[in-house]
C-alpha positions in Angstrom: 0.0 0.0 0.0 1.1 3.6 -0.7 2.9 5.2 2.3 2.5 8.9 2.9 4.6 10.9 5.5 3.1 13.9 7.0 6.2 15.9 7.9 6.2 18.5 10.7 8.4 21.2 9.2 9.3 23.2 12.2 11.4 22.6 15.3 10.6 25.9 17.0 9.5 25.6 20.7 5.8 26.3 20.9 5.4 25.7 17.2 2.0 25.7 15.6 3.1 23.0 13.1 2.6 20.2 15.6 -1.1 20.9 16.1 -1.6 21.4 12.4 0.2 18.1 11.5 -1.8 16.1 14.1 -5.0 17.6 12.6 -3.9 16.5 9.1 -3.0 13.1 10.4 -6.4 12.7 12.1 -8.1 13.5 8.8 -5.8 11.1 6.9 -6.4 8.2 9.3 -10.1 8.2 8.3 -9.1 7.2 4.8 -8.2 3.8 3.5 -6.3 4.7 0.3 -2.8 4.8 1.9 -0.9 4.3 5.1 -0.2 7.7 6.8 2.5 8.4 9.3 3.6 11.5 11.2 7.3 12.4 10.8 8.7 15.1 13.0 12.0 16.5 11.8 12.7 17.5 15.5 13.1 13.8 16.3 16.1 13.5 14.1 18.2 16.2 15.7 19.8 17.2 12.4 22.5 19.7 12.8 23.1 22.3 10.1 24.1 20.2 7.1 27.3 18.4 8.3 27.9 15.8 5.5 31.1 16.3 3.6 29.8 14.7 0.4 27.0 16.0 -1.7 23.7 14.3 -1.0 23.4 13.3 -4.7 26.2 10.8 -4.1 24.3 9.0 -1.3 27.5 8.5 0.8 26.2 9.4 4.2 28.7 9.4 7.0 26.7 10.3 10.1 24.1 8.1 12.0 21.6 11.0 12.0 21.7 11.3 8.2 21.4 7.5 7.8 18.4 7.4 10.1 16.8 10.3 8.3 17.5 8.7 4.9 16.0 5.4 5.9 12.8 7.1 7.1 12.3 9.2 3.9 13.2 6.3 1.6 10.4 4.2 3.2 7.7 6.6 1.9 6.0 7.0 -1.5 4.9 10.6 -0.9 4.8 13.5 1.5 2.6 16.2 2.9 4.8 18.9 4.2 3.4 21.0 7.1 5.3 24.2 6.9 5.2 27.6 8.6 6.1 30.7 6.7 9.1 32.5 8.2 10.4 35.6 6.5 8.6 34.8 3.2 9.9 31.3 3.0 9.8 27.9 4.8 11.6 27.2 8.0 15.4 26.8 8.0 15.0 23.5 9.8 12.8 22.0 7.1 15.0 23.3 4.3 18.0 21.8 6.1 16.2 18.4 6.5 15.3 18.4 2.9 18.9 19.3 1.8 20.4 16.3 3.7 19.1 13.9 1.1 18.6 13.4 -2.6 17.7 10.0 -4.0 15.4 9.3 -1.1 13.1 12.1 -2.4 13.2 11.2 -6.1 10.1 10.1 -8.1 7.6 10.7 -5.3 4.8 13.2 -4.8 4.4 16.1 -2.3 1.6 18.2 -1.1 1.6 21.2 1.3 -0.2 22.4 4.3 1.1 25.8 5.2 0.3 28.5 7.8 1.3 32.1 8.2 0.0 35.7 7.9 -0.9 35.0 4.2 -1.5 31.3 4.7 2.1 30.3 4.2 1.7 30.7 0.5 5.2 32.1 0.0 6.8 29.2 1.9 5.1 26.8 -0.4 6.2 28.6 -3.5 9.8 28.2 -2.4 9.3 24.5 -1.5 7.8 23.9 -5.0 11.1 25.1 -6.6 13.1 22.8 -4.3 10.8 19.8 -5.0 11.4 20.2 -8.8 15.2 19.9 -8.2 14.7 16.8 -6.2 12.4 15.2 -8.8 9.4 15.3 -6.6 6.0 15.9 -8.2 4.3 18.6 -6.2 0.5 18.6 -6.5 -1.6 21.6 -7.3 -3.9 21.7 -4.3 -2.7 23.0 -1.0 -4.0 24.0 2.3 -3.3 27.6 3.3 -4.0 28.3 7.0 -4.2 31.9 8.1 -2.8 33.0 11.4 -5.6 35.5 11.5 -8.6 33.2 10.9 -7.5 29.6 11.6 -5.7 30.4 14.8 -6.9 32.1 18.0 -4.4 34.6 19.2 -2.0 33.3 16.6 -1.3 30.2 18.6 -4.4 28.0 19.3 -5.3 26.1 16.2 -9.0 26.5 15.3 -9.2 25.7 11.6 -12.2 26.8 9.6 -14.5 23.9 8.7 -13.8 24.3 4.9 -10.2 23.5 5.5 -11.1 19.8 6.1 -12.2 19.5 2.5 -9.0 21.2 1.4 -6.9 18.6 3.3 -8.9 15.9 1.5 -8.1 17.4 -1.9 -4.4 17.5 -1.1 -4.4 13.9 0.1 -6.3 12.8 -3.0 -3.7 14.3 -5.3 -0.7 13.1 -3.2 -2.0 9.5 -3.2 -2.8 9.5 -6.9 0.6 10.9 -7.9 2.5 8.7 -5.5 0.8 5.7 -6.9 1.3 6.8 -10.5 5.0 7.4 -9.9 5.6 3.9 -8.4 6.8 2.5 -11.7 9.5 5.1 -11.9 10.6 4.3 -8.3 10.9 0.6 -9.3 13.0 1.4 -12.4 15.4 3.6 -10.3 15.9 0.9 -7.6 
């Protein structure tokens, strides 16, 4: 069965991303089209990129990189839950993505973002990165506003229509992840 990771893309203390990711995961668990799993980049304690060799060579030296690579390799697609910091994604998420290369290839990605303008600018940056990693990013996305989907910018209270938006993202990520399976087999 297709495996989809819901990646918590922030490591900041008191982060909103954890509540958002759990909400997405709770919605996903009600579906039977894929296996969904929460992946928290904070659990991997990735330092600022410390591998001497470029990730495209796949020659990882450090145990934290090998653990991260094994986790990402085990999935067929991803839903990135990302904040918007300074018109982009979090440095922690970008760093985690940059640690690897082949483990991302020929998979699909969707985005659930949050910020003052729904995290839209963070997702635009991530879409460029996904292209370089040969990840097919899907059209639909969930854009959560700090003004309307959070109380006092911290307590997550998503508007009801956002549930449908999550479903649309998951539909596309599962469809594309399944469609790309043949490419993953060829590359293996």
